[in-house]
C-alpha positions in Angstrom: 0.4 51.6 -86.9 2.7 51.8 -84.0 4.7 54.8 -82.1 8.2 54.3 -82.5 11.3 55.3 -80.5 11.3 58.9 -79.3 14.0 60.4 -81.5 16.6 62.1 -79.5 18.4 65.3 -81.2 22.2 65.0 -81.5 24.5 67.4 -83.2 27.8 66.3 -84.5 29.5 68.8 -82.5 27.6 68.9 -79.1 28.5 70.3 -75.8 28.3 68.9 -72.5 24.9 70.6 -71.8 23.2 69.8 -75.1 24.2 66.2 -74.1 22.4 65.7 -71.1 19.5 68.1 -71.7 18.9 66.6 -75.3 14.9 67.4 -76.4 13.2 64.5 -78.1 10.6 64.0 -81.1 7.9 61.7 -81.4 7.5 59.6 -84.4 4.5 57.4 -85.1 4.3 56.1 -88.8 1.0 54.7 -90.3 2.0 52.2 -93.4 -1.5 51.9 -95.8 -2.3 49.3 -98.3 -5.0 49.5 -100.8 -4.9 49.2 -104.4 -4.1 52.1 -106.8 -6.5 53.9 -108.8 -4.2 54.5 -111.8 -2.7 51.0 -111.9 -4.9 47.7 -112.1 -4.5 45.1 -109.6 -1.4 47.5 -108.3 -1.6 47.2 -104.7 0.1 50.5 -103.2 2.3 50.9 -99.9 1.8 54.6 -98.3 3.8 55.6 -95.4 2.3 58.5 -93.3 4.8 59.4 -90.9 4.1 62.1 -88.5 6.6 64.0 -86.5 5.7 66.4 -83.6 7.5 68.4 -80.1 5.1 66.8 -78.6 6.6 63.3 -76.7 3.3 62.5 -75.1 2.0 58.8 -76.2 -1.5 58.3 -75.4 -4.8 57.6 -77.1 -5.5 61.1 -77.7 -2.5 61.0 -80.2 -3.7 58.1 -81.7 -7.0 59.4 -81.9 -5.2 62.6 -83.8 -3.1 60.5 -86.1 -5.8 58.2 -87.3 -8.1 61.3 -87.8 -5.5 63.0 -90.1 -5.0 60.1 -92.1 -8.7 59.5 -93.3 -8.7 63.6 -93.7 -5.8 62.7 -96.0 -7.3 59.5 -97.8 -10.4 62.2 -98.6 -8.0 64.5 -99.8 -6.7 62.0 -102.8 -9.8 60.6 -103.1 -8.6 57.1 -102.1 -11.9 55.3 -101.7 -12.0 52.8 -99.2 -15.0 50.9 -98.1 -13.2 49.1 -94.4 -10.6 50.0 -92.9 -7.9 47.3 -91.3 -5.7 48.0 -88.4 -3.0 46.1 -87.2 -1.1 47.9 -83.9 0.1 46.9 -81.1 -2.0 46.3 -77.5 -0.3 48.9 -75.4 -3.1 50.0 -73.0 -2.3 53.4 -72.8 -2.6 54.2 -76.6 -4.0 51.6 -79.1 -6.2 49.1 -76.5 -8.5 50.7 -74.0 -12.1 51.6 -73.2 -11.4 55.1 -74.4 -10.4 53.8 -77.8 -13.0 50.7 -77.6 -15.6 53.9 -77.1 -14.0 55.9 -80.1 -14.4 52.6 -82.6 -18.0 52.2 -81.3 -18.6 55.5 -82.6 -17.3 55.6 -86.0 -19.5 55.7 -89.2 -16.8 53.2 -91.2 -16.5 49.8 -90.9 -13.6 49.4 -88.8 -11.6 46.3 -88.2 -8.8 46.1 -84.9 -6.4 43.6 -84.8 -3.8 43.8 -81.8 -0.7 41.9 -81.2 0.9 41.2 -77.6 2.2 44.6 -75.4 5.8 44.9 -76.5 6.1 42.4 -78.7 4.3 43.8 -82.3 6.5 44.0 -85.5 5.1 45.7 -88.5 5.7 47.7 -91.3 5.8 50.9 -88.6 9.3 49.8 -87.2 10.9 49.4 -90.8 9.7 53.1 -91.4 11.1 54.5 -88.3 14.4 53.0 -89.0 14.8 54.2 -91.9 14.0 57.9 -91.4 16.3 57.7 -88.7 19.1 56.3 -90.1 18.2 58.8 -92.9 18.6 61.7 -90.8 21.3 60.1 -89.0 23.8 60.3 -92.0 23.2 63.7 -92.3 23.9 65.2 -88.9 27.1 62.6 -88.7 28.5 64.5 -92.3 27.3 68.2 -91.2 25.2 68.4 -93.8 22.2 69.0 -91.9 21.5 70.7 -88.4 18.2 69.6 -86.5 17.1 70.6 -83.3 13.9 69.8 -83.3 10.4 68.5 -84.9 9.7 71.6 -87.5 13.6 71.1 -88.6 13.4 67.3 -89.0 10.0 67.4 -91.0 11.5 70.5 -93.6 14.6 68.3 -94.1 12.6 64.8 -94.9 9.9 66.4 -96.7 12.8 67.9 -99.2 15.2 64.5 -99.5 13.0 61.2 -98.6 9.8 62.0 -99.8 8.7 59.7 -102.5 5.7 59.2 -104.7 5.9 56.3 -106.9 3.1 54.2 -108.4 3.7 51.3 -105.9 5.0 52.8 -103.2 4.8 56.0 -101.3 5.8 58.5 -98.2 4.3 61.6 -97.0 5.2 63.4 -93.7 3.2 65.5 -91.6 3.8 67.9 -88.4 2.0 68.2 -85.9 2.2 71.2 -83.1 3.0 70.8 -79.8 -0.1 72.1 -78.1 -2.8 70.7 -80.9 -3.6 67.4 -79.2 -6.0 67.9 -76.3 -4.1 65.1 -73.4 -6.2 66.2 -71.0 -9.9 65.7 -71.8 -12.0 63.7 -69.7 -13.8 60.1 -71.3 -16.5 58.7 -68.8 -16.3 54.8 -70.0 -16.9 52.3 -68.0 -14.0 49.3 -67.7 -14.7 46.5 -69.9 -13.4 43.2 -68.6 -11.1 41.3 -69.5 -10.0 43.2 -72.2 -6.5 42.3 -72.1 -7.1 39.4 -73.4 -9.2 40.8 -76.6 -6.9 40.7 -79.6 -9.8 41.3 -82.2 -12.5 44.3 -82.5 -15.0 45.2 -85.2 -17.3 47.5 -85.2 -21.1 48.0 -86.2 -22.0 51.5 -87.9 -25.4 50.4 -88.3 -25.7 49.7 -84.4 -23.3 52.5 -82.7 -22.3 51.6 -78.8 -21.9 48.2 -80.0 -18.5 46.2 -80.6 -17.9 42.2 -81.5 -14.8 41.4 -79.8 -12.9 38.1 -80.0 -9.6 37.0 -77.9 -8.1 35.4 -81.3 -7.9 37.0 -84.6 -9.5 34.8 -87.0 -9.4 35.8 -91.2 -12.0 33.1 -92.3 -14.4 33.7 -95.4 -16.9 34.3 -92.8 -15.6 36.5 -91.2 -14.2 38.8 -93.8 -17.9 38.9 -94.7 -19.3 39.7 -91.1 -21.0 37.0 -90.7 -19.7 36.0 -87.2 -22.2 33.5 -86.0 -20.6 31.0 -88.7 -17.1 31.6 -88.0 -15.3 27.9 -88.7 -13.3 29.4 -86.2 -15.7 30.6 -83.4 -14.3 27.4 -81.0 -11.0 29.3 -80.2 -12.0 32.7 -81.0 -14.7 33.1 -78.1 -16.6 35.7 -80.4 -18.9 38.3 -78.2 -20.9 41.4 -78.8 -20.6 44.2 -75.9 -22.2 47.3 -75.7 -20.2 50.4 -74.5 -21.5 52.6 -71.9 -20.7 56.2 -71.5 -21.0 57.1 -68.2 -20.8 61.4 -68.8 -24.3 62.1 -69.3 -24.9 59.7 -65.9 -22.1 61.6 -63.7 -23.4 65.4 -65.0 -27.1 64.8 -63.9 -26.2 63.0 -60.6 -23.9 66.2 -59.8 -26.6 68.7 -60.6 -28.9 66.9 -58.4 -26.8 67.4 -55.5 -26.4 70.9 -56.2 -30.3 71.2 -56.4 -31.1 69.0 -53.5 -27.7 71.0 -51.4 -29.7 74.7 -52.2 -32.8 73.0 -51.4 -31.8 72.7 -47.8 -29.5 75.3 -47.4 -31.9 77.1 -45.0 -31.7 74.0 -42.5 -28.0 74.5 -42.4 -27.9 76.8 -38.9 -30.1 74.2 -37.2 -28.1 70.9 -38.1 -25.2 72.9 -36.7 -26.8 73.7 -33.7 -27.8 69.9 -33.1 -24.1 68.9 -34.1 -22.7 71.3 -31.2 -25.4 69.9 -28.9 -24.5 66.1 -29.0 -21.1 67.2 -29.3 -21.5 68.7 -25.5 -23.4 65.7 -24.2 -20.5 63.0 -25.8 -18.3 65.5 -23.6 -20.1 65.2 -20.4 -19.9 61.4 -20.2 -16.5 60.9 -21.3 -15.8 63.2 -18.2 -18.4 61.3 -16.2 -17.0 57.7 -16.8 -13.2 58.7 -16.9 -13.7 59.9 -13.1 -11.8 57.6 -10.7 -11.2 57.5 -6.6 -8.1 58.9 -5.6 -5.3 56.5 -5.1 -4.1 56.9 -2.1 -0.1 58.2 -1.5 1.9 55.6 -0.6 4.8 57.1 2.2 8.2 57.0 0.9 9.6 54.6 3.9 6.8 51.8 2.1 8.4 52.1 -0.9 11.7 51.6 -0.1 10.5 48.3 1.8 8.7 47.2 -1.2 11.7 47.6 -3.1 14.1 45.9 -1.4 11.5 43.1 -1.0 11.5 42.7 -4.8 15.4 42.9 -5.7 15.4 40.2 -2.6 13.1 37.8 -4.8 14.7 38.8 -7.8 18.3 37.5 -6.9 19.9 34.5 -8.2 22.6 32.2 -7.2 25.7 34.1 -9.3 27.2 31.3 -12.1 30.5 30.4 -11.2 33.0 31.9 -13.8 35.3 29.6 -16.3 39.0 30.3 -16.6 39.9 30.7 -20.1 42.1 27.4 -19.8 39.7 25.3 -18.5 37.2 26.2 -21.7 40.1 25.6 -23.9 40.4 22.4 -22.7 36.5 21.5 -22.7 36.5 22.4 -26.0 39.2 20.3 -27.3 37.6 17.3 -25.4 34.5 18.1 -27.4 36.4 18.1 -30.8 37.9 14.9 -29.7 34.4 13.3 -28.9 33.3 14.3 -32.6 33.7 11.4 -34.4 34.3 11.6 -38.1 32.5 10.4 -40.4 34.0 6.9 -41.1 34.8 5.5 -44.7 35.6 1.9 -45.7 37.6 1.5 -48.5 36.4 -0.1 -51.9 37.3 -3.3 -52.4 35.7 -4.2 -55.7 36.4 -1.2 -58.4 33.4 0.1 -60.0 32.9 3.0 -62.5 30.0 6.2 -61.4 30.2 7.9 -58.5 27.3 6.5 -56.9 28.6 2.8 -57.0 31.6 4.6 -55.6 30.1 5.8 -52.4 31.1 4.7 -49.3 28.3 2.3 -47.3 25.7 3.7 -45.4 25.8 2.1 -42.5 29.5 3.6 -42.0 28.4 7.2 -42.7 25.0 9.4 -42.4 25.8 11.0 -45.8 27.0 10.0 -49.4 30.3 10.4 -51.3 28.6 13.8 -52.5 27.4 15.3 -50.3 30.7 14.1 -47.9 33.0 16.2 -50.3 30.9 19.0 -50.6 30.6 19.4 -46.8 34.9 19.2 -47.1 35.0 21.9 -49.8 32.9 24.2 -47.9 35.6 24.0 -45.1 38.2 24.6 -47.2 36.6 27.9 -48.5 35.7 28.9 -45.0 39.4 29.3 -43.8 40.4 32.4 -43.0 44.4 32.3 -43.3 47.1 29.8 -45.0 47.5 28.4 -41.5 44.0 27.5 -40.8 44.5 26.3 -44.3 47.1 24.0 -44.0 46.2 22.2 -40.8 42.7 21.4 -42.5 44.6 20.0 -45.4 46.9 17.7 -43.1 43.4 16.3 -41.1 41.4 15.8 -44.7 44.4 13.9 -46.4 44.2 11.8 -43.6 40.7 11.4 -44.5 40.7 11.5 -48.1 43.3 8.6 -48.4 40.5 6.2 -46.9 38.2 7.0 -50.2 39.5 4.8 -52.5 39.2 6.5 -56.4 39.1 3.4 -59.2 39.5 4.6 -62.5 37.4 2.0 -64.8 39.3 2.4 -68.3 35.8 0.8 -69.9 34.5 4.3 -69.7 31.9 4.2 -73.1 30.9 7.7 -74.5 27.5 6.3 -75.5 26.7 4.2 -72.1 27.8 7.3 -70.1 26.1 9.8 -72.3 28.6 12.2 -73.1 29.2 14.1 -76.7 32.2 14.3 -78.5 34.2 17.6 -78.3 35.2 18.5 -82.1 36.8 21.4 -81.8 39.3 19.6 -79.2 39.3 16.5 -81.5 40.8 18.3 -84.4 43.5 20.0 -82.3 45.2 16.0 -82.1 46.7 15.0 -85.6 45.4 11.7 -86.7 48.4 9.9 -87.9 50.1 10.9 -84.8 47.4 9.5 -82.7 47.4 6.3 -84.1 51.0 5.8 -82.6 50.1 6.5 -79.3 47.9 4.9 -76.5 45.0 7.2 -77.0 44.2 6.0 -80.4 40.7 5.0 -79.0 40.5 8.3 -76.5 38.1 11.1 -78.1 37.4 14.3 -76.1 34.0 14.9 -75.1 32.4 18.3 -74.1 32.4 19.4 -70.3 31.1 22.8 -68.8 33.3 25.4 -69.5 33.3 27.7 -66.1 36.9 28.7 -66.0 37.7 25.8 -64.3 37.1 22.8 -66.1 40.1 20.3 -64.9 38.0 18.9 -62.0 35.3 18.6 -64.3 37.8 16.8 -66.9 39.1 14.5 -63.7 35.2 14.1 -62.6 34.7 12.7 -66.4 37.6 10.6 -66.7 37.0 9.0 -63.1 33.2 8.6 -62.4 31.9 9.0 -66.0 30.2 12.1 -65.3 31.3 15.8 -64.3 28.9 15.3 -61.2 31.7 15.1 -58.9 33.7 17.9 -59.7 33.7 19.2 -56.4 35.6 16.1 -54.7 38.3 16.7 -57.2 38.6 20.2 -56.7 38.8 19.2 -52.7 41.8 16.7 -53.7 43.7 19.4 -55.9 43.3 21.8 -52.9 44.5 19.4 -50.5 47.2 17.7 -52.8 48.6 21.6 -53.6 48.4 22.5 -49.8 50.2 19.9 -48.5 53.1 19.6 -51.3 53.3 23.6 -51.3 57.0 23.4 -51.7 57.3 20.8 -54.5 54.5 22.8 -56.8 56.5 26.0 -56.2 59.9 25.3 -56.8 61.3 27.6 -59.9 62.6 24.5 -61.8 59.1 22.9 -61.6 57.2 26.3 -62.5 59.4 26.5 -65.6 58.4 23.8 -67.0 56.2 24.9 -69.5 58.4 27.4 -70.7 60.8 25.4 -71.9 58.8 23.4 -74.4 60.0 23.6 -77.7 56.6 23.6 -79.6 53.5 24.4 -77.7 51.2 22.0 -79.1 49.2 19.1 -78.6 51.4 16.4 -81.2 54.7 17.5 -79.3 52.6 16.8 -76.1 51.6 13.3 -77.3 55.2 12.8 -77.9 56.4 13.6 -74.2 53.2 11.4 -72.7 
């Protein structure tokens, strides 16, 4: 059993107010499996779908649906010795102290098994989907108008009820005001209830339950011999007693009322005593708060004291530095701040870590250096500032040599061949080019894969894509006129055949 998502009442020709103030219908299917009375060894799947305009989903509603199901089985003369119930573990509906208290009072042997909350998938989900799809089709096709649970019940009973030997479906209409949701239960909380996933009652000892943290269906558990369970190390079986606080609470309230009636004669005396205590406390406060009057200081003395304070707090004024001097001081500071020295590489190496500048000349490694420079480029407010910074960085970047090692290997560098990209290159044309031994590899496609691709080609991995991105920014900014020339911009449009084979011929 499980609550389905409330059905929202919709119409094929719907006005705006009906859309924004749509009514809802509760759907709660209970799917039964039992042995057929007519056909030997046939297991019947019987779906009972409860419909109601009451959209409160709580344990009282579940209790009502369950009682109606048992009444239905008795009316149909379907015998049962034990009920095994699978449901969601929602605390407000199926697994709570109120549900356990009701289970402990049942005269029928019942096993309850709980899925994780919001994770239970069962036959009920399929029933909700089947019913909703059938109703949607007739509403969209203008063959029926369903405004509430009664309309839906009448249409379903007429069209989608079936009674086959091994498959049956029935519908029940529940009145909106028949379930008493406000009925109070005073049951003590059960410690660790969220970790319980199987509960078995004991009709012979009402008020007692056998609980397990994990469900078990071994032969001993099916015989209710839980002490000999073969999975007892995992199930952690425990026997608990459900304690109802209802009587104790009523008795304690009654005692309080009686005691209050006996003491009603002394209420006036108690009020007088309280009044006397308040008066005594008030007098004590007035005595404690009385203090000698503070002598009044003349106005002349106040003025003299004020002048002394101003004289003591006076400080020498800080000389104002003109704007020109501030600019010169700032330029000197910028000149003094030394740039990180980077030594040109003399030995060609493959990985980015091996191509880092020597640590004795700089406090940061190669990757950190370019990360900082890329951040500086991103903080530029306008193009003039960007151009000035790129001119400065161009000189710095020239000191850091990039050595491309053509021995980069897919296996040694832990790369993966891009199958889709390799299929774009014609194999016959590839054999006649210098790319005969090259294979495209997979890089992270973040919308700008060119820096990552170049980093993989140069360093053997894509971790240094920020360095490539910074170098591209500096290159394009300094040579903007070259890149923005019209004859260069339209070169791509002049390709007579835009495919990989033509590009190979050009290269």
